[in-house]
Steps between C-alpha positions, in 0.01 A plus 500: 500500500635610164421158353138532612483849351655382173258205485199722557619741230551208262149368573353847455683535167377161382141584600523832316641329190221240502231767531655701215517193275136416582391857427689498169344168399151632576573824317612298199135439400266781392278610789149358514242776483190511722290469182678175408449362852130596502420360154240222525364481145565636151218724381569417133498125568292409807590165653851493352720259699802733497619822342841617380566824686833573334722349235833648409746383238841646440687403185863605468603353165843666506587308816305185407273528802123479548317519835136460598312599815138405573258587782173303528210532743317176587125569513343153538599143592541423129753786480733321742631301200689817398754399765614222262732687265645353180748705298552357149833545324718348230824362647685567176688813609262593783470443870267630766668636810455734792157356582350652812150530636283556800144467625347789692194411706209742545627581852838605354692186601775433245607144416806498273547228238800303623461187290700387202333518157513180300550454129279279285444445129171649379522426126730257323498458126719493193772752562313679776489459872326756721569488871327663794637613833223425747446599860216559745466813711437414866184509712264670253156599628206688356600866526873431471721703271764304308822662383762325290777590261765333291763578239575347167866564417594386151818400327637774277402313183142427610340834414306364204366210704377738772320723257347200325390176661561566868350845525156355423526244780657736752252782467181301552 
């Protein structure tokens, strides 16, 4: 009987741990407001395919770290293309990491991005090569809210490159 009791306690502990991890993962994203969920059109630009609800950039030059978070609301079928994300960067001293994302349907269903971003060359020329990390957020519908974020850690000697050529491509 003690083995059965120990097994049930172990299963209860595992279930509790899984629910805590799920709650933490959901809490990791900013909450979606009722106003964001209800938004159907942008008064200042009627018929817009999508709208950026929030964009946040954190630059920590002392620790050679830059992160970006973006929330987009899809308003029309044409806005579904916002699910195709391309993040340009210069591989010379830079990398894009910690990419995560999710799609939140109008009914509140959350579909996490679980794919693997791929790397491709965007521009190749004399002495320059700009790459993009590309990925597609899953199951995007009209009314969906798209969240994604990424970081751009840099090598310690790449500060001048970040403040020059790459900053223009990364902040578009």
